[in-house]
N, C-alpha and C positions, 0 to 999 in steps of 0.2 A: 244216488241210491234211492230206490223207491220203497216206501213202507206201505204195505197193503192197508187199505181202508182209511187213509188219511189224505188230506189235501195240503199241498205245500203253500205256505205263505212266506216268501223269502224276505227277510229284513236285510237290506244291503248295508254293508259296512266296509270301511277301508282299514285294513290291518296289514302289518308286515308279514312275510312268510313265517309260518310257525305259530302265528297268533291264534287264539281261540275265537272262532266266529259263531254267533248264535243264530240258528235257524228255527223259527217258530213254525211248528206243524200242528195245527189244531186237529183233534180227532173229531169224528162226526158228532153232531149235537146230541144224538141219543146216548152216546157214551159219556155222560156228564160225570160219572164217578170213576172214570178210568184213572189209573195212577200214572204219574209221570214216568216216562221212559227216556233214558239218555243213551245215545249211541254215538260213538266217536268214529268218524270216517276220515281217512287220510286222502287228500287230493291236492296235487301240485304244491307240496311242501306246507300245506295249511291243514289245520285240524278243524273239522266242522262238528259242532255239537248239535245233534238233532233231538228236539224235545217233542214228545206227545203230551200236550197240555191237558189238564184234568178239568176242574170245575169251570163253568162258563157263567157270565152274567146275563142280564136280560137282553143284551145286544148280541149274544152268541160268542163272546170272547172270554179269554182266560180270566179267572178270578180265583184267588187262593183263599178267600174268606167266605164263611158261611153266613148267610143272612138269618139272624135269629128272630128279629122283629122289625116291622116297619111302622112307625108312628106318623100319622098325618097331623102336622101342627096347624097348617092353614091350607084350605082348598079354595083357590080363587078362580077367576074367570080365565086368566091366561097362564097361570102357573100354580104349582102345589108345593108347599114346603114340607119336606119329610125328614124325619130323624131315623136313621138306620142303625140298628144294633147288630154288630158283626162279631164273628168269632174266627180267629186265625185257626185253620184246621190243623196246623202243625204244632203250634205252641199252646193252643186253646185260650189264648189271651183275648179278652173281649174289649171292644172299643166302639165308638160312635162316629157316624159320618152324617153331616148335614147335606141334604140333596135338594135342589130345586128342580122338580119335574116339569117338563115343558113339552107341548105337543109338536114343536118344530116351527120353522118359519121359512120365508123365502126372501130373497133380495133380487132386484131386477135391474139389469144394466140396459137402459133404454138407449138405442142408437138412432140418432137423428141425421138428416142430410147435412152436407158440408162438414163432415168429420166432427160432429157434435155428440155429446153424451148428455143424457137427461139427469141432472142432479136436482135435489130439492133442499130447501132450508126448512128444518123441522125442529120445533121446540120440544126438548126432552125434559120432562119434569124431574126425572130421577137425578139428572146431573145439573139441572137449573140453567141449561144453556140451549141456544139454538145451534144445531149442528148441520153441517153440510153432509148430505148422505145420498145414497141411492134409494129409490123407493123400496119399501119392504113391508112385510106384514106376517101375522101369525096364522098358521094353519087352523082351520076349523075342524071339528071332529070328523074323521073319515075323509077329509078333503084331499084330493090329489094335489101334489105340490105344483104341477104345471097349471092346473086350474086356478090355484091360489095365486100364482104369479100374475096371470092375466087379470084376475079380479082386483088384486091390490094395485096393480099399475093403473087400471082404469079408475078406481076409486080415488087414489091419491093424486093422480096427475091429469086425468081426463083423456089419456092416450090409450087407444086400443091397439094391441099388438097383432099384426097379421101372422107373424111367425115367432114362436118362442124356442130358443135353443138352450138346452140344459148344459151348464158349464161345469159345475163342481158341487160337492157336498162337503161341509166341514162343521166342526163343533166350535161354537163361539167362545165358551168359557168352561171347558170340561172339568176344571178343578172342583166345581160346585154345581154347575148348571148342565142339565141334560139336553139343552136346545140344539137341535140339528138344523143347520142352515142350508137351504137349497138355492144355489145361484143360477140365474137364467139371464140370457141375453134376449132382448126384445127387438125384433127387426120389423121394418116397414110399418112404422107407427102411423095411426090415423087419429086426428084430433076429434075427440068426442066431448062429453061433459063429465067432470069429476063428481064424486059423491063422498066427501070427507065425513068421517065419523065424528060424533060429538066430542069436542075438546081437542080435536086435531088442529094444529096451526102449521100449515104447509104452504111454502112458496116455491114455485117452479124456478129452476136455475139451470137452464141449458148452457153448456160451455163447450169450447173447443177441446178436443182430446188433449192437446198439448198443455192447455191451461189446467185441465184436471190433473195431469201428471205434476205440474208445478205446485198445485195445491196439496198434493201428497208430500212433496219435498219440503215446502215451507211450513207444514203443520196446520194448514187451514182445515184439511179433512182429518178429523180425529176419530171417526167412527170405524171400528174394527172391520165389520163386514164389508163396508164400502172400500176400505183400503185393500182388503184381501181380494175382492172381486175385480176391482180395477187393475191391480197388478197381475192377477192371474190371466185376465183377458189380454192385457198388453203383452204378456210373455208368451202365451200359448195359442192365442186365436187371432189377434189383430193383424199381425204381419202376414199370416196365411190368407186372410180374407182380402187383404189389399194388394197382394202380389199379382 
C-alpha cells in the first residue's frame, strides 16, 4: 500500500502468520507536527501496522519528546556535555537526559600486501590501557569524513592511502554519546612520514588477516570500532575482493 507524501523505511521482522508487524514510515521533515496515523493492512495472513511518525529529532528521526531546554555543562575541544530537559508530549511528564555531543570520527582499515592489515597499539588514557586498534580520529569542524580518514591514517601511521573506500557508518555508544563513526578501507598504501599529535603513544602493528581474526576471538582486541569494522569487512567485502 502506498501512502501519499511519505517514504517507506521497512523494519524487517520475523513473525508467524497473523502477527502484528510494525512498519515505520517517516513523514516529510517539514511535517514535524503531523499526528500519528495508524492503518491496518491485511496481506498474506499477516496484519501490517503502518505508522506516520510525528516529531523528529535533530537527525530527522522520530522523537516523542519535546526539548524544553538544553544546558551546556562543559564545552571541550572534542566533545560537549549537555543536559537536556524534555517533556513527553502525551503525558506532559518532564525528565532529563545527559548527552555527550560529538562532531563524529573515522576509523581506517589499512590493507597491506601479503594479506596483512594495519593495526596499531595505542595508549588510551580514559581506560588506562594500551589497546590494539585500527587507526582512527575525530572530524574537524566542517571536515569531510573521507579527507579526515586520509589525514588521520597519515598522521598516525605514516601511510598515505592511494584509494579510500567507504565501508559503513555506525554509532559507537548511542545511549549517551552522539558520535557517528565513518569506517573506511585504505588501499594501495605508500609509506611516508607520520605526524603524531602531542601526547599520542602509537606503535604500528601490521598483522596477517587470520591473526587479526584470532585476536578478535581471544579478546586481544577490545576496541569496539575496531571489532565492528574488521568483522564487517570480513563478512561483506573481503571474500568479494579476493574471489
